[in-house]
Predicted model as a PDB file, atoms N, CA, C, CB and O in Angstrom, pLDDT in the B-factor column:
MODEL        1                                                                  
ATOM      1  N   MET A   1      22.981 -15.230 148.569  1.00 94.00           N  
ATOM      2  CA  MET A   1      23.920 -16.220 148.224  1.00 94.00           C  
ATOM      3  C   MET A   1      25.256 -15.564 147.883  1.00 94.00           C  
ATOM      4  CB  MET A   1      23.403 -17.054 147.083  1.00 94.00           C  
ATOM      5  O   MET A   1      25.381 -14.584 147.149  1.00 94.00           O  
ATOM      6  N   GLU A   2      26.252 -16.226 148.509  1.00 95.00           N  
ATOM      7  CA  GLU A   2      27.594 -15.922 148.500  1.00 95.00           C  
ATOM      8  C   GLU A   2      28.161 -16.223 147.047  1.00 95.00           C  
ATOM      9  CB  GLU A   2      28.308 -16.720 149.615  1.00 95.00           C  
ATOM     10  O   GLU A   2      27.809 -17.294 146.551  1.00 95.00           O  
ATOM     11  N   VAL A   3      28.971 -15.426 146.332  1.00 96.00           N  
ATOM     12  CA  VAL A   3      29.633 -15.558 145.074  1.00 96.00           C  
ATOM     13  C   VAL A   3      31.125 -15.713 145.593  1.00 96.00           C  
ATOM     14  CB  VAL A   3      29.355 -14.255 144.021  1.00 96.00           C  
ATOM     15  O   VAL A   3      31.745 -14.804 146.146  1.00 96.00           O  
ATOM     16  N   THR A   4      31.643 -17.043 145.332  1.00 95.00           N  
ATOM     17  CA  THR A   4      32.989 -17.416 145.820  1.00 95.00           C  
ATOM     18  C   THR A   4      33.639 -17.665 144.478  1.00 95.00           C  
ATOM     19  CB  THR A   4      33.040 -18.732 146.876  1.00 95.00           C  
ATOM     20  O   THR A   4      33.086 -17.834 143.391  1.00 95.00           O  
ATOM     21  N   VAL A   5      35.062 -17.652 144.809  1.00 93.00           N  
ATOM     22  CA  VAL A   5      36.121 -18.060 143.484  1.00 93.00           C  
ATOM     23  C   VAL A   5      36.623 -19.439 143.614  1.00 93.00           C  
ATOM     24  CB  VAL A   5      37.547 -17.080 143.393  1.00 93.00           C  
ATOM     25  O   VAL A   5      36.727 -19.925 144.740  1.00 93.00           O  
ATOM     26  N   PRO A   6      36.931 -20.089 142.601  1.00 89.00           N  
ATOM     27  CA  PRO A   6      37.340 -21.640 142.587  1.00 89.00           C  
ATOM     28  C   PRO A   6      38.594 -21.821 143.108  1.00 89.00           C  
ATOM     29  CB  PRO A   6      37.367 -22.290 141.206  1.00 89.00           C  
ATOM     30  O   PRO A   6      38.923 -22.824 143.742  1.00 89.00           O  
ATOM     31  N   MET A   7      39.501 -20.638 142.801  1.00 93.00           N  
ATOM     32  CA  MET A   7      41.003 -20.897 143.175  1.00 93.00           C  
ATOM     33  C   MET A   7      41.582 -19.479 143.536  1.00 93.00           C  
ATOM     34  CB  MET A   7      41.906 -21.621 141.864  1.00 93.00           C  
ATOM     35  O   MET A   7      40.992 -18.445 143.224  1.00 93.00           O  
ATOM     36  N   GLU A   8      42.737 -19.501 144.192  1.00 96.00           N  
ATOM     37  CA  GLU A   8      43.357 -18.238 144.497  1.00 96.00           C  
ATOM     38  C   GLU A   8      44.105 -17.547 143.349  1.00 96.00           C  
ATOM     39  CB  GLU A   8      44.272 -18.442 145.591  1.00 96.00           C  
ATOM     40  O   GLU A   8      44.859 -18.035 142.507  1.00 96.00           O  
ATOM     41  N   GLY A   9      43.671 -16.197 143.548  1.00 96.00           N  
ATOM     42  CA  GLY A   9      43.893 -15.340 142.531  1.00 96.00           C  
ATOM     43  C   GLY A   9      44.002 -13.685 142.860  1.00 96.00           C  
ATOM     44  O   GLY A   9      44.108 -13.312 144.028  1.00 96.00           O  
ATOM     45  N   LYS A  10      43.969 -12.775 141.800  1.00 97.00           N  
ATOM     46  CA  LYS A  10      43.622 -11.462 142.139  1.00 97.00           C  
ATOM     47  C   LYS A  10      42.561 -10.964 141.472  1.00 97.00           C  
ATOM     48  CB  LYS A  10      44.608 -10.642 141.981  1.00 97.00           C  
ATOM     49  O   LYS A  10      42.261 -11.443 140.378  1.00 97.00           O  
ATOM     50  N   ILE A  11      41.854  -9.952 142.020  1.00 98.00           N  
ATOM     51  CA  ILE A  11      40.742  -9.353 141.379  1.00 98.00           C  
ATOM     52  C   ILE A  11      41.231  -8.233 140.601  1.00 98.00           C  
ATOM     53  CB  ILE A  11      39.699  -8.931 142.331  1.00 98.00           C  
ATOM     54  O   ILE A  11      41.912  -7.335 141.097  1.00 98.00           O  
ATOM     55  N   VAL A  12      40.880  -8.283 139.364  1.00 98.00           N  
ATOM     56  CA  VAL A  12      41.551  -7.215 138.285  1.00 98.00           C  
ATOM     57  C   VAL A  12      40.200  -6.468 137.959  1.00 98.00           C  
ATOM     58  CB  VAL A  12      42.396  -7.990 136.715  1.00 98.00           C  
ATOM     59  O   VAL A  12      40.381  -5.354 137.468  1.00 98.00           O  
ATOM     60  N   ALA A  13      39.288  -6.729 138.076  1.00 98.00           N  
ATOM     61  CA  ALA A  13      37.862  -5.840 137.771  1.00 98.00           C  
ATOM     62  C   ALA A  13      36.761  -6.303 138.610  1.00 98.00           C  
ATOM     63  CB  ALA A  13      37.294  -5.979 136.188  1.00 98.00           C  
ATOM     64  O   ALA A  13      36.733  -7.449 139.059  1.00 98.00           O  
ATOM     65  N   ILE A  14      35.880  -5.460 138.825  1.00 98.00           N  
ATOM     66  CA  ILE A  14      34.574  -5.468 139.387  1.00 98.00           C  
ATOM     67  C   ILE A  14      33.715  -4.870 138.491  1.00 98.00           C  
ATOM     68  CB  ILE A  14      34.488  -4.833 140.651  1.00 98.00           C  
ATOM     69  O   ILE A  14      33.903  -3.692 138.188  1.00 98.00           O  
ATOM     70  N   LYS A  15      32.588  -5.646 137.909  1.00 98.00           N  
ATOM     71  CA  LYS A  15      31.687  -5.059 136.872  1.00 98.00           C  
ATOM     72  C   LYS A  15      30.363  -4.780 137.478  1.00 98.00           C  
ATOM     73  CB  LYS A  15      31.515  -5.995 135.649  1.00 98.00           C  
ATOM     74  O   LYS A  15      29.410  -4.772 136.698  1.00 98.00           O  
ATOM     75  N   VAL A  16      30.127  -4.541 138.788  1.00 98.00           N  
ATOM     76  CA  VAL A  16      28.710  -4.438 139.325  1.00 98.00           C  
ATOM     77  C   VAL A  16      28.948  -3.401 140.562  1.00 98.00           C  
ATOM     78  CB  VAL A  16      28.027  -6.036 139.831  1.00 98.00           C  
ATOM     79  O   VAL A  16      30.007  -3.076 141.098  1.00 98.00           O  
ATOM     80  N   ASN A  17      27.772  -3.039 140.802  1.00 98.00           N  
ATOM     81  CA  ASN A  17      27.834  -1.993 142.212  1.00 98.00           C  
ATOM     82  C   ASN A  17      26.703  -2.597 143.093  1.00 98.00           C  
ATOM     83  CB  ASN A  17      27.446  -0.111 141.868  1.00 98.00           C  
ATOM     84  O   ASN A  17      25.816  -3.331 142.656  1.00 98.00           O  
ATOM     85  N   VAL A  18      26.828  -2.231 144.294  1.00 98.00           N  
ATOM     86  CA  VAL A  18      25.863  -2.591 145.200  1.00 98.00           C  
ATOM     87  C   VAL A  18      24.444  -2.143 144.752  1.00 98.00           C  
ATOM     88  CB  VAL A  18      26.225  -2.036 146.507  1.00 98.00           C  
ATOM     89  O   VAL A  18      24.409  -0.985 144.336  1.00 98.00           O  
ATOM     90  N   GLY A  19      23.329  -2.787 144.751  1.00 98.00           N  
ATOM     91  CA  GLY A  19      22.138  -2.431 144.125  1.00 98.00           C  
ATOM     92  C   GLY A  19      21.849  -2.727 142.850  1.00 98.00           C  
ATOM     93  O   GLY A  19      20.705  -2.531 142.442  1.00 98.00           O  
ATOM     94  N   ASP A  20      22.909  -3.284 141.950  1.00 98.00           N  
ATOM     95  CA  ASP A  20      22.612  -3.580 140.490  1.00 98.00           C  
ATOM     96  C   ASP A  20      21.975  -4.976 140.658  1.00 98.00           C  
ATOM     97  CB  ASP A  20      24.005  -3.565 139.439  1.00 98.00           C  
ATOM     98  O   ASP A  20      22.244  -5.827 141.505  1.00 98.00           O  
ATOM     99  N   LYS A  21      20.939  -5.026 139.516  1.00 98.00           N  
ATOM    100  CA  LYS A  21      20.420  -6.230 139.209  1.00 98.00           C  
ATOM    101  C   LYS A  21      21.099  -7.166 138.394  1.00 98.00           C  
ATOM    102  CB  LYS A  21      19.355  -6.039 138.715  1.00 98.00           C  
ATOM    103  O   LYS A  21      21.601  -6.692 137.374  1.00 98.00           O  
ATOM    104  N   VAL A  22      21.256  -8.530 138.615  1.00 98.00           N  
ATOM    105  CA  VAL A  22      22.258  -9.362 137.676  1.00 98.00           C  
ATOM    106  C   VAL A  22      21.248 -10.703 137.411  1.00 98.00           C  
ATOM    107  CB  VAL A  22      23.978  -9.817 138.560  1.00 98.00           C  
ATOM    108  O   VAL A  22      20.375 -11.135 138.164  1.00 98.00           O  
ATOM    109  N   SER A  23      21.586 -11.113 136.339  1.00 97.00           N  
ATOM    110  CA  SER A  23      20.908 -12.447 135.998  1.00 97.00           C  
ATOM    111  C   SER A  23      21.941 -13.613 136.213  1.00 97.00           C  
ATOM    112  CB  SER A  23      20.363 -12.454 134.425  1.00 97.00           C  
ATOM    113  O   SER A  23      23.112 -13.329 136.464  1.00 97.00           O  
ATOM    114  N   GLU A  24      21.546 -14.860 136.123  1.00 97.00           N  
ATOM    115  CA  GLU A  24      22.345 -16.034 136.342  1.00 97.00           C  
ATOM    116  C   GLU A  24      23.369 -15.950 134.850  1.00 97.00           C  
ATOM    117  CB  GLU A  24      21.235 -17.572 136.533  1.00 97.00           C  
ATOM    118  O   GLU A  24      23.021 -15.777 133.682  1.00 97.00           O  
ATOM    119  N   ASP A  25      24.640 -16.136 135.407  1.00 97.00           N  
ATOM    120  CA  ASP A  25      25.653 -16.233 134.385  1.00 97.00           C  
ATOM    121  C   ASP A  25      26.201 -14.852 133.882  1.00 97.00           C  
ATOM    122  CB  ASP A  25      25.081 -17.006 133.230  1.00 97.00           C  
ATOM    123  O   ASP A  25      27.024 -14.868 132.967  1.00 97.00           O  
ATOM    124  N   ASP A  26      25.827 -13.745 134.381  1.00 97.00           N  
ATOM    125  CA  ASP A  26      26.094 -12.527 133.976  1.00 97.00           C  
ATOM    126  C   ASP A  26      27.576 -12.428 134.797  1.00 97.00           C  
ATOM    127  CB  ASP A  26      24.839 -11.412 134.337  1.00 97.00           C  
ATOM    128  O   ASP A  26      27.752 -13.003 135.871  1.00 97.00           O  
ATOM    129  N   GLU A  27      28.721 -11.523 134.055  1.00 97.00           N  
ATOM    130  CA  GLU A  27      29.924 -11.613 134.297  1.00 97.00           C  
ATOM    131  C   GLU A  27      29.982 -10.167 135.298  1.00 97.00           C  
ATOM    132  CB  GLU A  27      30.833 -11.752 132.876  1.00 97.00           C  
ATOM    133  O   GLU A  27      29.823  -9.011 134.907  1.00 97.00           O  
ATOM    134  N   ILE A  28      30.252 -10.624 136.660  1.00 98.00           N  
ATOM    135  CA  ILE A  28      30.202  -9.627 137.781  1.00 98.00           C  
ATOM    136  C   ILE A  28      31.694  -9.153 138.068  1.00 98.00           C  
ATOM    137  CB  ILE A  28      29.510 -10.298 139.144  1.00 98.00           C  
ATOM    138  O   ILE A  28      31.920  -8.034 138.527  1.00 98.00           O  
ATOM    139  N   ALA A  29      32.564  -9.946 137.811  1.00 98.00           N  
ATOM    140  CA  ALA A  29      34.131  -9.463 138.224  1.00 98.00           C  
ATOM    141  C   ALA A  29      35.040 -10.490 137.279  1.00 98.00           C  
ATOM    142  CB  ALA A  29      34.549  -9.715 140.162  1.00 98.00           C  
ATOM    143  O   ALA A  29      34.587 -11.499 136.741  1.00 98.00           O  
ATOM    144  N   VAL A  30      36.388 -10.035 137.191  1.00 97.00           N  
ATOM    145  CA  VAL A  30      37.219 -10.712 136.713  1.00 97.00           C  
ATOM    146  C   VAL A  30      38.393 -10.875 137.594  1.00 97.00           C  
ATOM    147  CB  VAL A  30      37.450 -10.256 135.580  1.00 97.00           C  
ATOM    148  O   VAL A  30      38.760  -9.934 138.299  1.00 97.00           O  
ATOM    149  N   MET A  31      39.017 -12.037 137.597  1.00 97.00           N  
ATOM    150  CA  MET A  31      40.129 -12.384 138.561  1.00 97.00           C  
ATOM    151  C   MET A  31      41.266 -12.998 137.546  1.00 97.00           C  
ATOM    152  CB  MET A  31      39.594 -13.545 139.826  1.00 97.00           C  
ATOM    153  O   MET A  31      41.018 -13.567 136.483  1.00 97.00           O  
ATOM    154  N   GLU A  32      42.483 -12.776 138.069  1.00 97.00           N  
ATOM    155  CA  GLU A  32      43.589 -13.349 137.323  1.00 97.00           C  
ATOM    156  C   GLU A  32      44.180 -14.528 138.048  1.00 97.00           C  
ATOM    157  CB  GLU A  32      44.652 -12.314 137.068  1.00 97.00           C  
ATOM    158  O   GLU A  32      44.294 -14.396 139.266  1.00 97.00           O  
ATOM    159  N   ALA A  33      44.495 -15.429 137.612  1.00 93.00           N  
ATOM    160  CA  ALA A  33      45.057 -16.617 138.326  1.00 93.00           C  
ATOM    161  C   ALA A  33      45.804 -17.399 137.060  1.00 93.00           C  
ATOM    162  CB  ALA A  33      43.771 -17.594 139.156  1.00 93.00           C  
ATOM    163  O   ALA A  33      45.378 -17.455 135.907  1.00 93.00           O  
ATOM    164  N   MET A  34      46.869 -17.909 137.510  1.00 89.00           N  
ATOM    165  CA  MET A  34      47.917 -18.657 136.650  1.00 89.00           C  
ATOM    166  C   MET A  34      48.163 -17.719 135.335  1.00 89.00           C  
ATOM    167  CB  MET A  34      47.335 -20.269 136.192  1.00 89.00           C  
ATOM    168  O   MET A  34      48.222 -18.218 134.211  1.00 89.00           O  
ATOM    169  N   LYS A  35      48.287 -16.466 135.544  1.00 91.00           N  
ATOM    170  CA  LYS A  35      48.689 -15.506 134.434  1.00 91.00           C  
ATOM    171  C   LYS A  35      47.415 -15.453 133.371  1.00 91.00           C  
ATOM    172  CB  LYS A  35      50.167 -16.061 133.653  1.00 91.00           C  
ATOM    173  O   LYS A  35      47.608 -14.972 132.254  1.00 91.00           O  
ATOM    174  N   MET A  36      46.165 -15.939 133.730  1.00 95.00           N  
ATOM    175  CA  MET A  36      44.927 -15.646 132.671  1.00 95.00           C  
ATOM    176  C   MET A  36      44.104 -15.094 133.489  1.00 95.00           C  
ATOM    177  CB  MET A  36      44.189 -16.876 131.886  1.00 95.00           C  
ATOM    178  O   MET A  36      44.119 -15.284 134.705  1.00 95.00           O  
ATOM    179  N   GLU A  37      43.216 -14.271 132.808  1.00 96.00           N  
ATOM    180  CA  GLU A  37      41.987 -13.635 133.299  1.00 96.00           C  
ATOM    181  C   GLU A  37      40.851 -14.445 133.053  1.00 96.00           C  
ATOM    182  CB  GLU A  37      41.763 -12.334 132.710  1.00 96.00           C  
ATOM    183  O   GLU A  37      40.652 -14.916 131.933  1.00 96.00           O  
ATOM    184  N   MET A  38      39.931 -14.686 134.210  1.00 95.00           N  
ATOM    185  CA  MET A  38      38.875 -15.425 134.240  1.00 95.00           C  
ATOM    186  C   MET A  38      37.747 -14.682 134.708  1.00 95.00           C  
ATOM    187  CB  MET A  38      39.100 -16.515 134.948  1.00 95.00           C  
ATOM    188  O   MET A  38      37.848 -13.867 135.625  1.00 95.00           O  
ATOM    189  N   PRO A  39      36.565 -14.955 134.053  1.00 96.00           N  
ATOM    190  CA  PRO A  39      35.407 -14.139 134.456  1.00 96.00           C  
ATOM    191  C   PRO A  39      34.752 -14.834 135.555  1.00 96.00           C  
ATOM    192  CB  PRO A  39      34.418 -13.887 133.311  1.00 96.00           C  
ATOM    193  O   PRO A  39      34.599 -16.053 135.474  1.00 96.00           O  
ATOM    194  N   VAL A  40      34.294 -14.101 136.709  1.00 96.00           N  
ATOM    195  CA  VAL A  40      33.496 -14.590 137.808  1.00 96.00           C  
ATOM    196  C   VAL A  40      32.043 -14.297 137.616  1.00 96.00           C  
ATOM    197  CB  VAL A  40      33.962 -14.006 139.085  1.00 96.00           C  
ATOM    198  O   VAL A  40      31.623 -13.140 137.626  1.00 96.00           O  
ATOM    199  N   VAL A  41      31.322 -15.269 137.453  1.00 96.00           N  
ATOM    200  CA  VAL A  41      29.826 -15.060 136.911  1.00 96.00           C  
ATOM    201  C   VAL A  41      28.885 -15.131 138.254  1.00 96.00           C  
ATOM    202  CB  VAL A  41      29.344 -16.371 135.701  1.00 96.00           C  
ATOM    203  O   VAL A  41      29.285 -15.605 139.317  1.00 96.00           O  
ATOM    204  N   SER A  42      27.533 -14.571 138.037  1.00 97.00           N  
ATOM    205  CA  SER A  42      26.641 -14.745 139.141  1.00 97.00           C  
ATOM    206  C   SER A  42      26.002 -16.123 139.088  1.00 97.00           C  
ATOM    207  CB  SER A  42      25.588 -13.661 139.145  1.00 97.00           C  
ATOM    208  O   SER A  42      25.797 -16.757 138.053  1.00 97.00           O  
ATOM    209  N   PRO A  43      25.737 -16.478 140.216  1.00 95.00           N  
ATOM    210  CA  PRO A  43      25.519 -18.059 140.389  1.00 95.00           C  
ATOM    211  C   PRO A  43      23.954 -18.003 140.056  1.00 95.00           C  
ATOM    212  CB  PRO A  43      25.940 -18.786 142.117  1.00 95.00           C  
ATOM    213  O   PRO A  43      23.394 -19.044 139.713  1.00 95.00           O  
ATOM    214  N   ALA A  44      23.222 -16.768 140.155  1.00 96.00           N  
ATOM    215  CA  ALA A  44      21.629 -16.747 140.377  1.00 96.00           C  
ATOM    216  C   ALA A  44      21.032 -15.425 139.806  1.00 96.00           C  
ATOM    217  CB  ALA A  44      21.225 -16.845 142.031  1.00 96.00           C  
ATOM    218  O   ALA A  44      21.806 -14.487 139.616  1.00 96.00           O  
ATOM    219  N   ASP A  45      20.115 -15.330 139.609  1.00 98.00           N  
ATOM    220  CA  ASP A  45      19.254 -14.067 139.377  1.00 98.00           C  
ATOM    221  C   ASP A  45      19.213 -13.286 140.666  1.00 98.00           C  
ATOM    222  CB  ASP A  45      17.731 -14.423 138.910  1.00 98.00           C  
ATOM    223  O   ASP A  45      19.059 -13.892 141.726  1.00 98.00           O  
ATOM    224  N   GLY A  46      19.330 -12.111 140.638  1.00 98.00           N  
ATOM    225  CA  GLY A  46      19.345 -11.334 142.196  1.00 98.00           C  
ATOM    226  C   GLY A  46      19.595  -9.738 141.992  1.00 98.00           C  
ATOM    227  O   GLY A  46      19.381  -9.079 140.975  1.00 98.00           O  
ATOM    228  N   VAL A  47      20.100  -9.310 143.225  1.00 98.00           N  
ATOM    229  CA  VAL A  47      20.421  -8.069 143.505  1.00 98.00           C  
ATOM    230  C   VAL A  47      21.691  -8.104 144.294  1.00 98.00           C  
ATOM    231  CB  VAL A  47      19.341  -7.405 144.162  1.00 98.00           C  
ATOM    232  O   VAL A  47      21.757  -8.780 145.320  1.00 98.00           O  
ATOM    233  N   VAL A  48      22.775  -7.351 143.825  1.00 98.00           N  
ATOM    234  CA  VAL A  48      24.004  -7.258 144.531  1.00 98.00           C  
ATOM    235  C   VAL A  48      23.795  -6.462 145.881  1.00 98.00           C  
ATOM    236  CB  VAL A  48      25.070  -6.581 143.622  1.00 98.00           C  
ATOM    237  O   VAL A  48      23.557  -5.255 145.904  1.00 98.00           O  
ATOM    238  N   LYS A  49      23.902  -7.214 146.938  1.00 98.00           N  
ATOM    239  CA  LYS A  49      23.643  -6.525 148.232  1.00 98.00           C  
ATOM    240  C   LYS A  49      24.920  -6.101 149.041  1.00 98.00           C  
ATOM    241  CB  LYS A  49      22.799  -7.447 149.106  1.00 98.00           C  
ATOM    242  O   LYS A  49      24.834  -5.212 149.888  1.00 98.00           O  
ATOM    243  N   GLU A  50      25.964  -6.664 148.809  1.00 98.00           N  
ATOM    244  CA  GLU A  50      27.318  -6.329 149.348  1.00 98.00           C  
ATOM    245  C   GLU A  50      28.641  -6.777 148.380  1.00 98.00           C  
ATOM    246  CB  GLU A  50      27.420  -7.078 150.790  1.00 98.00           C  
ATOM    247  O   GLU A  50      28.588  -7.812 147.715  1.00 98.00           O  
ATOM    248  N   ILE A  51      29.564  -6.089 148.371  1.00 98.00           N  
ATOM    249  CA  ILE A  51      30.890  -6.234 147.692  1.00 98.00           C  
ATOM    250  C   ILE A  51      32.031  -6.384 148.715  1.00 98.00           C  
ATOM    251  CB  ILE A  51      31.171  -4.992 146.772  1.00 98.00           C  
ATOM    252  O   ILE A  51      32.446  -5.419 149.358  1.00 98.00           O  
ATOM    253  N   LYS A  52      32.489  -7.544 148.833  1.00 98.00           N  
ATOM    254  CA  LYS A  52      33.463  -7.689 149.974  1.00 98.00           C  
ATOM    255  C   LYS A  52      34.980  -7.612 149.667  1.00 98.00           C  
ATOM    256  CB  LYS A  52      33.221  -8.997 150.615  1.00 98.00           C  
ATOM    257  O   LYS A  52      35.863  -7.688 150.522  1.00 98.00           O  
ATOM    258  N   VAL A  53      35.195  -7.426 148.143  1.00 97.00           N  
ATOM    259  CA  VAL A  53      36.705  -7.104 147.819  1.00 97.00           C  
ATOM    260  C   VAL A  53      36.634  -5.893 146.964  1.00 97.00           C  
ATOM    261  CB  VAL A  53      37.534  -8.342 147.018  1.00 97.00           C  
ATOM    262  O   VAL A  53      35.573  -5.380 146.610  1.00 97.00           O  
ATOM    263  N   LYS A  54      37.914  -5.425 146.625  1.00 97.00           N  
ATOM    264  CA  LYS A  54      38.098  -4.522 145.745  1.00 97.00           C  
ATOM    265  C   LYS A  54      39.337  -4.988 144.858  1.00 97.00           C  
ATOM    266  CB  LYS A  54      38.238  -3.217 146.428  1.00 97.00           C  
ATOM    267  O   LYS A  54      40.133  -5.883 145.143  1.00 97.00           O  
ATOM    268  N   VAL A  55      39.325  -4.103 143.602  1.00 98.00           N  
ATOM    269  CA  VAL A  55      40.348  -4.135 142.726  1.00 98.00           C  
ATOM    270  C   VAL A  55      41.718  -4.356 143.043  1.00 98.00           C  
ATOM    271  CB  VAL A  55      40.306  -3.145 142.164  1.00 98.00           C  
ATOM    272  O   VAL A  55      42.148  -3.305 143.518  1.00 98.00           O  
ATOM    273  N   GLY A  56      42.646  -5.262 143.003  1.00 98.00           N  
ATOM    274  CA  GLY A  56      43.848  -5.575 143.385  1.00 98.00           C  
ATOM    275  C   GLY A  56      43.890  -6.454 144.571  1.00 98.00           C  
ATOM    276  O   GLY A  56      44.986  -6.928 144.868  1.00 98.00           O  
ATOM    277  N   ASP A  57      42.769  -6.768 145.355  1.00 98.00           N  
ATOM    278  CA  ASP A  57      42.851  -7.710 146.250  1.00 98.00           C  
ATOM    279  C   ASP A  57      43.239  -9.004 145.784  1.00 98.00           C  
ATOM    280  CB  ASP A  57      41.757  -7.770 146.858  1.00 98.00           C  
ATOM    281  O   ASP A  57      42.855  -9.478 144.715  1.00 98.00           O  
ATOM    282  N   LYS A  58      44.053  -9.608 146.646  1.00 97.00           N  
ATOM    283  CA  LYS A  58      44.217 -11.280 146.417  1.00 97.00           C  
ATOM    284  C   LYS A  58      43.227 -12.048 147.281  1.00 97.00           C  
ATOM    285  CB  LYS A  58      45.790 -11.863 146.858  1.00 97.00           C  
ATOM    286  O   LYS A  58      42.981 -11.830 148.468  1.00 97.00           O  
ATOM    287  N   VAL A  59      42.701 -12.981 146.499  1.00 97.00           N  
ATOM    288  CA  VAL A  59      41.638 -13.764 147.098  1.00 97.00           C  
ATOM    289  C   VAL A  59      42.127 -15.267 147.254  1.00 97.00           C  
ATOM    290  CB  VAL A  59      40.315 -13.664 146.200  1.00 97.00           C  
ATOM    291  O   VAL A  59      42.939 -15.755 146.468  1.00 97.00           O  
ATOM    292  N   ALA A  60      41.597 -15.950 148.288  1.00 97.00           N  
ATOM    293  CA  ALA A  60      41.911 -17.440 148.374  1.00 97.00           C  
ATOM    294  C   ALA A  60      40.757 -18.287 147.785  1.00 97.00           C  
ATOM    295  CB  ALA A  60      42.159 -17.879 149.899  1.00 97.00           C  
ATOM    296  O   ALA A  60      39.618 -17.823 147.750  1.00 97.00           O  
ATOM    297  N   ALA A  61      41.043 -19.526 147.322  1.00 95.00           N  
ATOM    298  CA  ALA A  61      40.055 -20.504 146.898  1.00 95.00           C  
ATOM    299  C   ALA A  61      38.802 -20.324 147.906  1.00 95.00           C  
ATOM    300  CB  ALA A  61      40.700 -22.048 146.931  1.00 95.00           C  
ATOM    301  O   ALA A  61      38.949 -20.218 149.124  1.00 95.00           O  
ATOM    302  N   GLU A  62      37.581 -20.302 147.263  1.00 95.00           N  
ATOM    303  CA  GLU A  62      36.507 -20.440 148.116  1.00 95.00           C  
ATOM    304  C   GLU A  62      36.147 -19.218 148.820  1.00 95.00           C  
ATOM    305  CB  GLU A  62      36.756 -21.440 149.013  1.00 95.00           C  
ATOM    306  O   GLU A  62      35.125 -19.345 149.494  1.00 95.00           O  
ATOM    307  N   GLN A  63      36.746 -17.965 148.860  1.00 95.00           N  
ATOM    308  CA  GLN A  63      36.633 -17.038 149.461  1.00 95.00           C  
ATOM    309  C   GLN A  63      35.234 -16.130 148.888  1.00 95.00           C  
ATOM    310  CB  GLN A  63      37.952 -16.475 149.416  1.00 95.00           C  
ATOM    311  O   GLN A  63      34.835 -16.084 147.725  1.00 95.00           O  
ATOM    312  N   SER A  64      34.723 -15.531 149.935  1.00 95.00           N  
ATOM    313  CA  SER A  64      33.364 -14.823 149.336  1.00 95.00           C  
ATOM    314  C   SER A  64      33.582 -13.503 148.696  1.00 95.00           C  
ATOM    315  CB  SER A  64      32.278 -14.551 150.477  1.00 95.00           C  
ATOM    316  O   SER A  64      34.167 -12.646 149.358  1.00 95.00           O  
ATOM    317  N   LEU A  65      33.207 -13.248 147.558  1.00 96.00           N  
ATOM    318  CA  LEU A  65      33.535 -11.801 146.795  1.00 96.00           C  
ATOM    319  C   LEU A  65      32.374 -10.867 147.108  1.00 96.00           C  
ATOM    320  CB  LEU A  65      33.671 -11.942 145.035  1.00 96.00           C  
ATOM    321  O   LEU A  65      32.563  -9.689 147.410  1.00 96.00           O  
ATOM    322  N   MET A  66      31.126 -11.443 147.027  1.00 97.00           N  
ATOM    323  CA  MET A  66      29.948 -10.649 147.064  1.00 97.00           C  
ATOM    324  C   MET A  66      28.785 -11.412 147.496  1.00 97.00           C  
ATOM    325  CB  MET A  66      29.692 -10.057 145.789  1.00 97.00           C  
ATOM    326  O   MET A  66      28.768 -12.643 147.524  1.00 97.00           O  
ATOM    327  N   VAL A  67      27.766 -10.627 147.850  1.00 97.00           N  
ATOM    328  CA  VAL A  67      26.550 -11.325 148.288  1.00 97.00           C  
ATOM    329  C   VAL A  67      25.653 -11.081 147.348  1.00 97.00           C  
ATOM    330  CB  VAL A  67      26.024 -10.958 149.582  1.00 97.00           C  
ATOM    331  O   VAL A  67      25.671  -9.883 147.069  1.00 97.00           O  
ATOM    332  N   ILE A  68      24.816 -11.725 146.687  1.00 97.00           N  
ATOM    333  CA  ILE A  68      23.501 -11.729 145.804  1.00 97.00           C  
ATOM    334  C   ILE A  68      22.153 -12.265 146.574  1.00 97.00           C  
ATOM    335  CB  ILE A  68      23.760 -12.726 144.478  1.00 97.00           C  
ATOM    336  O   ILE A  68      22.059 -13.380 147.085  1.00 97.00           O  
ATOM    337  N   GLU A  69      21.182 -11.311 146.561  1.00 96.00           N  
ATOM    338  CA  GLU A  69      19.988 -11.826 146.965  1.00 96.00           C  
ATOM    339  C   GLU A  69      19.006 -11.691 146.104  1.00 96.00           C  
ATOM    340  CB  GLU A  69      19.614 -11.361 148.050  1.00 96.00           C  
ATOM    341  O   GLU A  69      17.885 -12.122 146.373  1.00 96.00           O  
TER     342      GLU A  69                                                      
ENDMDL                                                                          
END                                                                             
């Protein structure tokens, strides 16, 4: 399952690593948009398989940040 963001912004924190188990609604990253920090939460239970961004990256709306299986 791809984890995406609803709007463009900047990644300010990544709170998980590849291999971490996550539960639905766990905070997995933080992005900044419109001068506000917003949590990015896991859409489902699973294991982080891939992280596609790093702190400081600018992201577009609906861009994939991670893969959770």
